[in-house]
Kinemage of the C-alpha trace (Angstrom):
@kinemage 1
@onewidth
@group {chain A} dominant
@subgroup {mainchain}
@vectorlist {calphas} color= white
{ca met a 1} P 0.195 -0.072 -0.016
{ca pro a 2} L 2.348 1.959 0.767
{ca asp a 3} L 4.061 1.849 -2.189
{ca glu a 4} L 0.763 2.786 -4.165
{ca ala a 5} L 0.232 5.864 -2.501
{ca his a 6} L 4.179 6.466 -3.383
{ca glu a 7} L 3.471 6.035 -6.642
{ca gln a 8} L 0.013 8.139 -6.682
{ca asn a 9} L 2.189 10.814 -4.658
{ca glu a 10} L 4.621 10.850 -7.535
{ca ser a 11} L 1.791 10.778 -10.370
{ca lys a 12} L 0.524 13.907 -9.285
{ca pro a 13} L 2.863 16.215 -9.788
{ca ala a 14} L 3.630 14.882 -12.978
{ca gln a 15} L -0.119 15.609 -13.710
{ca gly a 16} L 0.297 19.073 -12.231
{ca asp a 17} L 2.740 19.782 -14.367
{ca ser a 18} L 0.899 18.474 -17.157
{ca ala a 19} L -1.841 21.299 -16.472
{ca glu a 20} L 0.525 23.723 -16.114
{ca lys a 21} L 2.047 22.999 -19.294
{ca lys a 22} L -1.139 22.616 -21.188
{ca ala a 23} L -2.839 26.254 -19.320
{ca ala a 24} L 0.876 27.594 -20.847
{ca lys a 25} L 0.389 26.480 -24.225
{ca arg a 26} L -3.168 27.903 -23.815
{ca ala a 27} L -2.550 31.153 -23.162
{ca ala a 28} L 0.121 31.372 -25.891
{ca lys a 29} L -2.229 30.339 -28.044
{ca pro a 30} L -4.650 33.360 -28.153
{ca arg a 31} L -1.710 35.899 -28.226
{ca lys a 32} L -0.321 33.956 -31.705
{ca lys a 33} L -3.702 34.289 -33.160
{ca lys a 34} L -4.255 38.096 -32.347
{ca ser a 35} L -0.668 38.436 -33.703
{ca ala a 36} L -2.093 36.904 -36.705
{ca arg a 37} L -4.757 39.163 -36.813
{ca lys a 38} L -2.899 41.759 -36.539
{ca lys a 39} L -0.368 40.963 -39.084
{ca ser a 40} L -3.728 40.494 -41.457
{ca arg a 41} L -5.045 43.487 -40.572
{ca gly a 42} L -1.809 45.050 -41.119
{ca lys a 43} L -1.768 43.077 -45.108
{ca gly a 44} L -5.423 43.994 -45.861
{ca ser a 45} L -4.679 48.204 -44.314
{ca arg a 46} L -1.878 48.021 -47.188
{ca ala a 47} L -4.255 45.848 -49.894
{ca ala a 48} L -6.987 48.716 -49.316
{ca ala a 49} L -4.806 51.583 -49.851
{ca ser a 50} L -3.061 50.054 -52.635
{ca pro a 51} L -4.943 51.166 -55.306
{ca gln a 52} L -5.014 54.889 -53.960
{ca asp a 53} L -1.583 54.573 -53.980
{ca thr a 54} L -1.613 53.858 -57.907
{ca lys a 55} L -3.621 55.963 -58.550
{ca arg a 56} L -1.610 59.101 -56.922
{ca ala a 57} L 1.267 57.904 -58.479
{ca arg a 58} L -0.430 57.662 -61.618
{ca arg a 59} L -1.210 60.898 -61.629
{ca thr a 60} L 1.469 62.332 -60.056
{ca ala a 61} L 3.449 60.708 -63.151
{ca leu a 62} L 1.581 62.298 -65.450
{ca phe a 63} L 0.946 65.787 -64.870
{ca pro a 64} L 1.483 68.039 -61.480
{ca ala a 65} L -1.095 68.387 -59.047
{ca ser a 66} L -1.996 72.038 -59.105
{ca ser a 67} L -1.663 74.754 -61.325
{ca phe a 68} L 1.688 76.056 -62.680
{ca glu a 69} L 0.690 79.613 -60.968
{ca glu a 70} L 0.435 78.129 -57.633
{ca ala a 71} L 3.610 76.037 -57.797
{ca leu a 72} L 5.754 79.340 -58.508
{ca thr a 73} L 5.195 80.585 -55.035
{ca ile a 74} L 8.353 78.916 -54.159
{ca pro a 75} L 10.663 79.362 -57.306
{ca leu a 76} L 9.443 83.266 -56.728
{ca ala a 77} L 10.291 82.473 -52.887
{ca ile a 78} L 13.992 81.537 -53.834
{ca gln a 79} L 14.277 84.076 -56.115
{ca lys a 80} L 13.023 87.117 -54.215
{ca his a 81} L 14.616 86.007 -50.810
{ca gly a 82} L 18.657 84.021 -51.932
{ca ala a 83} L 18.503 86.158 -54.943
{ca gly a 84} L 18.130 82.861 -56.824
{ca gln a 85} L 20.682 80.870 -55.093
{ca lys a 86} L 20.295 77.667 -52.825
{ca val a 87} L 18.448 78.220 -49.653
{ca arg a 88} L 17.749 75.907 -46.450
{ca arg a 89} L 14.413 75.000 -46.498
{ca leu a 90} L 13.497 75.985 -43.249
{ca thr a 91} L 15.012 79.505 -43.503
{ca leu a 92} L 12.722 80.230 -46.488
{ca phe a 93} L 9.542 79.131 -44.978
{ca asp a 94} L 10.740 81.564 -42.137
{ca gln a 95} L 10.632 84.157 -44.512
{ca ile a 96} L 7.472 83.339 -46.435
{ca gln a 97} L 5.847 82.791 -43.148
{ca lys a 98} L 4.310 79.218 -43.925
{ca ser a 99} L 5.009 75.961 -41.998
{ca pro a 100} L 7.610 74.010 -43.401
{ca asp a 101} L 5.895 70.761 -42.254
{ca ser a 102} L 2.358 71.703 -43.025
{ca gly a 103} L 0.834 69.230 -45.832
{ca pro a 104} L 0.032 72.038 -48.167
{ca ser a 105} L 3.956 73.329 -47.532
{ca arg a 106} L 5.156 69.740 -48.918
{ca gln a 107} L 2.672 70.027 -51.976
{ca leu a 108} L 3.942 73.073 -52.870
{ca ile a 109} L 7.799 71.766 -52.827
{ca thr a 110} L 6.531 68.534 -54.655
{ca asn a 111} L 4.721 70.278 -57.192
{ca ala a 112} L 7.272 72.762 -58.230
{ca ser a 113} L 9.699 70.370 -58.277
{ca lys a 114} L 6.927 68.399 -60.828
{ca tyr a 115} L 6.728 71.265 -63.214
{ca gly a 116} L 10.959 71.331 -62.860
{ca leu a 117} L 10.667 74.588 -61.223
{ca ile a 118} L 13.508 73.641 -58.065
{ca lys a 119} L 15.421 70.251 -57.349
{ca gly a 120} L 15.195 69.414 -53.359
{ca ser a 121} L 11.939 67.166 -52.235
{ca tyr a 122} L 10.134 68.504 -48.448
{ca lys a 123} L 12.134 66.693 -46.858
{ca ala a 124} L 15.758 68.364 -48.459
{ca glu a 125} L 17.999 70.521 -46.479
{ca his a 126} L 18.202 73.011 -48.888
{ca leu a 127} L 15.650 74.124 -51.741
{ca glu a 128} L 17.341 75.381 -55.013
{ca leu a 129} L 16.353 76.917 -58.857
{ca thr a 130} L 16.885 74.901 -61.876
{ca ala a 131} L 18.105 76.071 -64.929
{ca asp a 132} L 14.951 76.959 -66.357
{ca gly a 133} L 13.250 77.590 -63.127
{ca lys a 134} L 15.801 80.544 -62.331
{ca thr a 135} L 14.959 82.062 -66.470
{ca ala a 136} L 11.692 81.409 -65.421
{ca thr a 137} L 11.526 83.840 -62.527
{ca ser a 138} L 14.451 86.255 -62.749
{ca thr a 139} L 13.512 90.455 -63.580
{ca glu a 140} L 16.952 89.741 -66.186
{ca val a 141} L 16.063 87.913 -68.273
{ca pro a 142} L 13.745 88.969 -71.291
{ca val a 143} L 9.841 88.584 -71.009
{ca gly a 144} L 9.996 86.795 -74.050
{ca asp a 145} L 12.710 84.507 -73.030
{ca arg a 146} L 10.644 84.119 -70.130
{ca leu a 147} L 7.383 83.414 -71.621
{ca ala a 148} L 8.657 80.303 -73.283
{ca val a 149} L 10.672 78.610 -70.367
{ca arg a 150} L 7.433 79.123 -68.537
{ca phe a 151} L 5.332 77.453 -71.194
{ca arg a 152} L 7.772 74.662 -71.916
{ca leu a 153} L 7.563 73.941 -68.277
{ca ala a 154} L 3.928 74.648 -67.579
{ca ile a 155} L 2.655 72.857 -70.747
{ca gly a 156} L 5.318 71.580 -73.276
{ca ser a 157} L 6.763 68.826 -70.375
{ca ile a 158} L 3.645 67.924 -69.164
{ca pro a 159} L 2.539 65.105 -71.836
{ca pro a 160} L -1.112 65.269 -71.409
{ca phe a 161} L -1.310 69.342 -71.160
{ca lys a 162} L 0.992 68.821 -74.422
{ca ala a 163} L -1.180 66.756 -76.113
{ca ile a 164} L -4.679 69.229 -75.385
{ca tyr a 165} L -2.293 72.438 -76.816
{ca asp a 166} L -1.562 70.637 -79.656
{ca thr a 167} L -5.049 69.613 -80.499
{ca leu a 168} L -6.643 73.101 -79.840
{ca lys a 169} L -4.151 75.528 -81.187
{ca gly a 170} L -5.919 77.994 -83.134
{ca asn a 171} L -9.304 76.294 -81.927
{ca arg a 172} L -11.899 77.470 -79.836
{ca leu a 173} L -12.409 75.820 -76.576
{ca pro a 174} L -14.259 73.250 -76.725
{ca ala a 175} L -16.540 71.173 -73.680
{ca thr a 176} L -14.675 70.412 -70.866
{ca thr a 177} L -16.337 66.894 -71.457
{ca ile a 178} L -14.250 66.786 -74.592
{ca leu a 179} L -10.990 67.433 -73.473
{ca glu a 180} L -11.624 64.889 -70.938
{ca asp a 181} L -12.046 62.322 -73.582
{ca leu a 182} L -8.869 63.846 -75.250
{ca ser a 183} L -6.594 63.240 -71.784
{ca lys a 184} L -7.673 59.843 -71.308
{ca glu a 185} L -6.748 59.110 -75.152
{ca lys a 186} L -3.441 60.366 -73.887
{ca gly a 187} L -3.128 57.676 -70.957
{ca val a 188} L -4.646 60.136 -68.035
{ca pro a 189} L -6.936 57.931 -65.789
{ca ala a 190} L -10.788 58.611 -66.024
{ca glu a 191} L -10.673 59.577 -62.340
{ca asp a 192} L -7.974 62.208 -62.516
{ca ala a 193} L -9.200 63.458 -66.512
{ca lys a 194} L -11.158 66.147 -64.543
{ca glu a 195} L -8.140 67.334 -62.488
{ca cys a 196} L -5.954 67.247 -65.853
{ca val a 197} L -8.310 69.541 -68.025
{ca glu a 198} L -8.876 72.130 -65.224
{ca asn a 199} L -4.942 72.565 -64.893
{ca phe a 200} L -4.401 72.396 -68.165
{ca ile a 201} L -7.518 75.456 -68.474
{ca val a 202} L -5.889 77.212 -65.752
{ca asn a 203} L -2.439 77.119 -67.071
{ca ala a 204} L -3.182 78.332 -70.384
{ca lys a 205} L -5.150 80.972 -69.307
{ca tyr a 206} L -1.896 81.853 -66.827
{ca leu a 207} L 0.618 82.072 -69.597
{ca gly a 208} L -2.000 84.101 -71.683
{ca ile a 209} L -2.335 81.343 -74.390
{ca leu a 210} L -6.412 81.273 -73.718
{ca arg a 211} L -8.267 84.082 -74.931
{ca pro a 212} L -11.718 85.207 -75.277
{ca ile a 213} L -11.704 85.960 -79.060
{ca ser a 214} L -14.745 86.801 -81.272
{ca gly a 215} L -17.149 85.440 -78.423
{ca ala a 216} L -15.599 82.506 -77.591
{ca glu a 217} L -12.444 81.294 -75.842
{ca arg a 218} L -9.842 80.331 -77.563
{ca ile a 219} L -6.213 78.985 -77.499
{ca ile a 220} L -3.031 80.649 -79.748
{ca ser a 221} L -0.153 79.465 -80.108
{ca ile a 222} L 2.929 80.346 -77.909
{ca glu a 223} L 4.463 81.259 -80.398
{ca gln a 224} L 2.168 84.001 -81.491
{ca ala a 225} L 1.429 85.207 -77.668
{ca ile a 226} L 5.394 86.016 -77.583
{ca glu a 227} L 5.289 87.992 -80.805
{ca glu a 228} L 2.989 89.996 -79.208
{ca leu a 229} L 4.447 91.059 -75.962
{ca pro a 230} L 5.684 95.046 -75.521
{ca ala a 231} L 8.807 95.851 -76.091
{ca ser a 232} L 9.706 96.762 -72.631
{ca pro a 233} L 12.607 93.997 -71.383
{ca gln a 234} L 10.976 93.726 -68.048
{ca ala a 235} L 7.606 92.825 -65.986
{ca pro a 236} L 6.768 91.538 -62.612
{ca thr a 237} L 7.741 88.268 -61.839
{ca asp a 238} L 4.555 87.202 -60.457
{ca gln a 239} L 2.884 87.802 -63.971
{ca val a 240} L 3.204 84.886 -66.784
{ca gly a 241} L 1.410 85.804 -69.780
{ca ile a 242} L 3.136 89.779 -69.542
{ca gly a 243} L 1.483 91.979 -71.700
{ca ser a 244} L -1.561 89.834 -72.703
{ca lys a 245} L -3.885 91.935 -74.267
{ca thr a 246} L -7.353 89.271 -72.856
{ca glu a 247} L -9.468 92.259 -74.177
{ca glu a 248} L -8.375 92.637 -77.938
{ca glu a 249} L -8.590 90.826 -80.845
{ca his a 250} L -5.330 88.414 -81.088
{ca leu a 251} L -5.724 86.027 -83.576
{ca ala a 252} L -7.803 85.583 -86.622
{ca pro a 253} L -10.406 82.567 -86.552
{ca ser a 254} L -8.922 79.348 -87.427
{ca gly a 255} L -9.886 80.006 -90.990
{ca ser a 256} L -8.118 83.527 -91.491
{ca pro a 257} L -6.799 83.976 -95.118
{ca ser a 258} L -4.558 82.900 -96.723
{ca arg a 259} L -2.591 82.101 -99.902
{ca asp a 260} L -2.924 78.458 -99.299
{ca gln a 261} L -6.650 79.419 -98.632
{ca asp a 262} L -9.120 75.993 -99.185
{ca phe a 263} L -12.073 77.713 -100.266
{ca asp a 264} L -14.074 74.223 -99.898
{ca gln a 265} L -13.349 74.462 -96.550
{ca thr a 266} L -14.521 77.754 -95.989
{ca cys a 267} L -17.347 79.778 -94.141
{ca phe a 268} L -17.180 83.189 -94.910
{ca tyr a 269} L -19.421 85.471 -92.401
{ca ile a 270} L -21.056 88.230 -93.633
{ca ser a 271} L -21.842 90.523 -90.443
{ca pro a 272} L -22.106 93.887 -89.335
{ca ile a 273} L -18.519 94.275 -87.312
{ca gly a 274} L -17.702 98.315 -86.511
{ca glu a 275} L -15.379 99.826 -84.687
{ca glu a 276} L -13.447 97.463 -81.382
{ca gly a 277} L -15.615 97.602 -78.598
{ca ser a 278} L -18.768 98.928 -80.465
{ca asp a 279} L -22.390 97.315 -80.177
{ca his a 280} L -21.683 95.601 -83.549
{ca arg a 281} L -18.586 94.528 -82.556
{ca ile a 282} L -19.873 92.971 -79.349
{ca his a 283} L -22.850 91.631 -81.407
{ca ala a 284} L -20.432 89.637 -84.456
{ca asp a 285} L -18.174 88.475 -82.149
{ca leu a 286} L -20.958 87.080 -80.049
{ca phe a 287} L -22.945 85.304 -82.539
{ca leu a 288} L -19.833 84.278 -84.549
{ca gly a 289} L -18.515 82.647 -81.456
{ca ser a 290} L -21.783 81.413 -79.869
{ca leu a 291} L -23.548 80.610 -82.414
{ca val a 292} L -21.803 80.245 -86.172
{ca glu a 293} L -18.587 78.409 -85.312
{ca pro a 294} L -20.468 75.758 -83.038
{ca ala a 295} L -23.025 75.213 -85.627
{ca leu a 296} L -20.333 74.452 -88.567
{ca glu a 297} L -18.434 71.963 -86.092
{ca glu a 298} L -20.430 68.838 -87.933
{ca phe a 299} L -19.369 70.029 -91.089
{ca his a 300} L -15.513 71.069 -90.397
{ca leu a 301} L -15.604 74.366 -92.017
{ca lys a 302} L -13.767 77.100 -91.342
{ca val a 303} L -14.782 80.291 -90.641
{ca val a 304} L -13.672 83.429 -91.897
{ca arg a 305} L -14.634 87.125 -91.087
{ca ala a 306} L -13.586 90.147 -93.241
{ca asp a 307} L -12.096 92.368 -90.594
{ca lys a 308} L -9.870 89.394 -90.657
{ca ile a 309} L -9.303 90.609 -94.322
{ca gly a 310} L -9.476 94.238 -94.583
{ca lys a 311} L -10.723 97.092 -92.431
{ca pro a 312} L -14.191 96.914 -91.321
{ca gly a 313} L -16.494 98.637 -93.623
{ca met a 314} L -14.076 98.090 -96.977
{ca ile a 315} L -14.907 95.658 -99.957
{ca thr a 316} L -11.604 94.371 -100.846
{ca ala a 317} L -10.765 91.933 -103.757
{ca gln a 318} L -9.987 89.612 -100.746
{ca ile a 319} L -13.629 89.885 -99.134
{ca leu a 320} L -15.144 89.401 -102.984
{ca glu a 321} L -12.926 86.619 -103.518
{ca tyr a 322} L -14.271 84.649 -100.155
{ca ile a 323} L -17.489 86.001 -101.227
{ca ile a 324} L -17.505 83.787 -104.338
{ca lys a 325} L -15.243 81.306 -103.791
{ca ser a 326} L -16.277 80.135 -100.296
{ca lys a 327} L -18.268 77.249 -99.922
{ca leu a 328} L -20.968 78.585 -97.684
{ca val a 329} L -21.826 81.612 -96.312
{ca ile a 330} L -23.746 82.832 -93.406
{ca ala a 331} L -25.297 86.442 -93.657
{ca asp a 332} L -26.290 88.293 -90.423
{ca leu a 333} L -28.329 90.785 -91.550
{ca ser a 334} L -29.023 92.652 -87.672
{ca phe a 335} L -28.762 96.326 -87.901
{ca his a 336} L -29.846 96.414 -91.335
{ca asn a 337} L -25.776 96.816 -92.145
{ca pro a 338} L -25.565 97.941 -96.108
{ca asn a 339} L -22.049 96.031 -96.523
{ca val a 340} L -23.981 93.131 -95.465
{ca phe a 341} L -26.873 93.687 -98.194
{ca tyr a 342} L -24.462 94.747 -100.650
{ca glu a 343} L -22.151 91.120 -100.080
{ca leu a 344} L -25.129 89.180 -99.498
{ca ser a 345} L -26.371 90.570 -102.861
{ca leu a 346} L -23.312 89.303 -104.995
{ca arg a 347} L -23.871 85.593 -103.455
{ca his a 348} L -26.781 85.919 -104.375
{ca val a 349} L -26.169 86.420 -108.031
{ca cys a 350} L -23.786 83.675 -107.892
{ca arg a 351} L -26.520 81.215 -106.939
{ca leu a 352} L -24.167 79.428 -104.482
{ca pro a 353} L -25.478 78.574 -101.259
{ca thr a 354} L -26.430 80.838 -98.013
{ca val a 355} L -27.989 81.180 -95.102
{ca gln a 356} L -29.515 84.031 -93.118
{ca ile a 357} L -29.652 84.896 -89.317
{ca ile a 358} L -30.682 87.816 -87.941
{ca arg a 359} L -31.665 89.530 -83.963
{ca lys a 360} L -35.738 88.895 -83.702
{ca ser a 361} L -36.065 92.870 -83.134
{ca asp a 362} L -34.638 93.865 -86.337
{ca lys a 363} L -37.327 93.630 -89.297
{ca ile a 364} L -36.762 91.085 -92.090
{ca pro a 365} L -36.312 93.612 -95.371
{ca phe a 366} L -39.009 93.617 -97.724
{ca asp a 367} L -36.688 92.070 -100.901
{ca leu a 368} L -35.796 89.473 -98.186
{ca asp a 369} L -38.683 88.592 -95.758
{ca gln a 370} L -40.392 86.035 -97.998
{ca phe a 371} L -37.073 83.809 -97.782
{ca arg a 372} L -35.774 81.673 -94.817
{ca thr a 373} L -34.161 83.737 -92.226
{ca ile a 374} L -32.950 82.324 -88.729
{ca gln a 375} L -34.308 84.930 -86.168
{ca ile a 376} L -32.559 84.780 -82.881
{ca asp a 377} L -34.154 86.192 -80.121
{ca thr a 378} L -31.413 89.243 -78.149
{ca thr a 379} L -33.924 90.720 -76.082
{ca ser a 380} L -32.240 89.666 -72.891
{ca ile a 381} L -29.769 86.926 -71.659
{ca phe a 382} L -32.336 84.748 -70.079
{ca thr a 383} L -34.420 84.846 -73.800
{ca met a 384} L -31.014 83.751 -75.720
{ca val a 385} L -28.797 82.030 -73.303
{ca pro a 386} L -31.846 79.098 -73.443
{ca asn a 387} L -32.375 78.718 -76.404
{ca leu a 388} L -29.268 78.567 -77.824
{ca gln a 389} L -29.023 75.241 -78.462
{ca thr a 390} L -31.931 75.188 -80.397
{ca tyr a 391} L -30.618 77.891 -82.834
{ca lys a 392} L -27.446 76.506 -83.566
{ca thr a 393} L -29.545 73.215 -84.492
{ca glu a 394} L -31.682 75.446 -86.836
{ca ile a 395} L -28.274 76.926 -88.276
{ca ala a 396} L -26.844 73.308 -88.755
{ca ala a 397} L -30.185 72.184 -90.558
{ca gln a 398} L -29.973 75.201 -92.898
{ca val a 399} L -26.965 74.472 -93.817
{ca arg a 400} L -26.990 70.821 -94.253
{ca met a 401} L -30.116 71.836 -96.992
{ca ala a 402} L -28.032 74.577 -98.501
{ca leu a 403} L -24.995 72.047 -99.382
{ca lys a 404} L -26.702 69.081 -100.030
{ca asp a 405} L -28.687 71.408 -103.094
{ca pro a 406} L -27.376 74.497 -103.409
{ca asp a 407} L -30.445 75.417 -105.787
{ca ser a 408} L -33.101 74.413 -103.370
{ca val a 409} L -32.174 77.865 -101.113
{ca asp a 410} L -34.113 80.159 -102.653
{ca asn a 411} L -33.318 84.028 -103.097
{ca pro a 412} L -34.766 86.952 -104.718
{ca val a 413} L -32.747 86.805 -108.294
{ca ser a 414} L -33.102 82.489 -108.470
{ca thr a 415} L -36.518 83.364 -107.671
{ca tyr a 416} L -36.909 85.694 -110.822
{ca tyr a 417} L -34.438 84.665 -112.576
{ca pro a 418} L -34.128 80.950 -112.301
{ca thr a 419} L -31.985 80.691 -115.698
{ca leu a 420} L -29.404 82.726 -114.502
{ca arg a 421} L -25.608 81.315 -113.968
{ca val a 422} L -22.973 82.901 -113.694
{ca lys a 423} L -19.239 81.641 -114.638
{ca phe a 424} L -16.049 82.443 -113.359
């Protein structure tokens, strides 16, 4: 018996040891599971963030995440406070009274670097202007050279911006949705297309190559913008489109005349023009940019107006050539301008495709009131704007009919002398 008791007593500690080991294992298992769960959460978090990181990387690889004007903040500060030389980042931000470690400050440095204006990141001890950055911010550089460099940095070296510029140069600015589609074709992700277009437009306007001309916003070439700069060698460093005269007409429409003018692709717009700033000029610009050109887009016709050929009010040989050779003529009878009627009559004699428009407030002249003339209600912005699409559709419909069958569009001459033909 004692031996049995002894054996039992000896076995109890063994069992106790086993229980402790089991308890220790049980205690250890939850920790491993918890650690595994944490590890799993970490992986999931990284996986969830991956698309955003990829999106951000793709965007910044294709275009900067700000306008060029905003990105100039740091380079201009380096030029002003550091005389264009390398400066300590902390010292520079102290001078411009901004926090060097804030999100917006870091973004300023990143975007200035993306535009090729500076060297150094938001973690760098020093910031330094690039060679182009020095030119773009220096007051000692001729304004033409400065604008050329700024254009190259703001648009020319950014592939999607350059693609939009090359497509639009010399033409009206289309709807943003059209530009977004263009940017997508150039590889910009769909979710970033809107931002890409917005930054391009802001940059173009700041550079002075996006201007309101003939009632519509147009992109002009950088070469023309440079040519039209003032003779003064210097201008403020915080203005890029130096000398831009945005309220003046610097650019002829895309169909401006040349010796090699393709009349088969030309619409000559006969209109009351008047002096710059006059009611007639404002009216002509509005109708041209908001009605005539948009209505003709589907026909791929370039619009030319008489003031892009000679002085307003002058009948020149070139104007006569456009009247009798252009594939189409659109005549605006508003204000009952005598030159308009003179030019229209020549077109009628030639029995060539013609479309007539007029302000609703103007009575259609007696000789023309029996022929189709599209009336545009310009009483107020509230009567005109809601009907713009309708007016453009009406013009397009008349253009289509006139081009399809020129003889189907009657005029006073063809009505009374149906067999009359003019040969050139």
